[in-house]
C-alpha positions in Angstrom: -37.6 41.5 67.9 -38.2 37.9 67.5 -35.4 35.2 68.6 -34.5 32.5 66.4 -32.4 29.3 67.2 -30.5 27.8 64.3 -28.5 24.3 64.4 -24.9 24.1 62.3 -22.8 21.3 62.0 -19.2 21.8 63.6 -17.6 22.7 60.6 -20.0 25.3 59.4 -19.9 26.8 62.9 -16.2 26.8 62.7 -16.4 28.7 59.4 -18.8 31.3 60.9 -16.4 31.5 63.7 -13.4 32.2 61.6 -15.3 34.8 59.3 -16.9 36.7 62.2 -13.4 37.0 63.8 -12.1 38.3 60.4 -14.7 40.8 60.2 -14.6 41.8 64.1 -18.3 40.8 64.7 -20.2 38.5 66.8 -21.4 35.3 64.7 -24.9 36.3 65.6 -24.6 39.7 64.2 -23.0 38.7 61.1 -25.6 36.2 60.2 -28.3 38.9 61.1 -26.8 41.4 58.9 -26.5 38.7 56.1 -30.2 37.8 56.2 -31.3 41.5 56.3 -29.1 42.2 53.3 -30.6 38.8 51.3 -34.1 39.6 52.1 -33.9 43.5 51.5 -32.4 42.9 48.0 -34.1 40.0 45.9 -31.8 38.0 43.5 -31.0 39.4 40.3 -33.3 38.3 37.3 -30.9 38.1 34.7 -27.0 38.0 34.1 -26.8 42.1 33.8 -28.8 42.6 36.6 -26.7 40.0 38.5 -23.4 41.7 37.4 -24.7 45.2 38.5 -25.5 43.6 42.1 -22.1 41.9 42.1 -20.5 45.2 41.5 -22.8 47.1 43.9 -21.8 44.9 46.8 -18.4 45.0 46.0 -18.5 48.9 46.3 -17.5 49.2 42.5 -20.7 50.7 41.5 -22.5 53.5 43.0 -25.8 55.6 42.0 -25.5 59.0 40.6 -25.8 62.0 43.1 -29.2 63.8 42.6 -27.3 66.7 41.1 -25.6 64.4 38.3 -28.9 62.5 37.5 -30.4 66.3 37.1 -27.8 67.3 34.7 -28.0 63.8 32.9 -31.6 64.5 32.4 -31.3 68.0 31.1 -28.7 67.0 28.4 -29.5 67.6 25.0 -26.2 66.2 23.6 -26.8 63.6 20.8 -24.5 60.5 20.6 -22.6 62.3 17.7 -21.9 65.4 19.8 -20.5 63.4 22.7 -18.2 61.1 20.4 -17.1 64.3 18.7 -16.2 65.9 22.2 -14.3 62.5 23.0 -12.4 62.7 19.8 -11.5 66.2 20.2 -10.1 65.4 23.7 -7.0 63.6 22.2 -4.4 61.5 23.9 -4.6 57.7 24.2 -7.6 55.9 24.7 -8.3 54.4 28.4 -8.7 51.1 27.0 -5.1 51.3 25.5 -3.9 52.9 28.9 -5.7 49.9 30.9 -3.9 47.2 28.5 -0.7 49.1 28.9 -0.9 49.1 32.6 -1.5 45.5 32.8 1.8 44.7 31.1 2.6 41.8 28.9 1.0 38.6 28.9 2.8 35.8 30.5 
């Protein structure tokens, strides 16, 4: 492994120190993980890819399991059939449930 020496202003060092304490990691380990993460995943090319990357980083987006991928690949349902299945399910649409859960606008 190669060693690199970095120089930071006092303010930046304090921010790094505070963040490392919050994460319970050494500053060196935190910086190393950050660099590896950013080198391994190049920056997104467009806004859709950027949103996808942000969701993935936040843990709000995951890939389908191999089993679900295979199921999706083998699906022969048309758009009309899927829409009909959702219509038959009945009940309140999810979008309305979310609006209801948010409560009135202030």
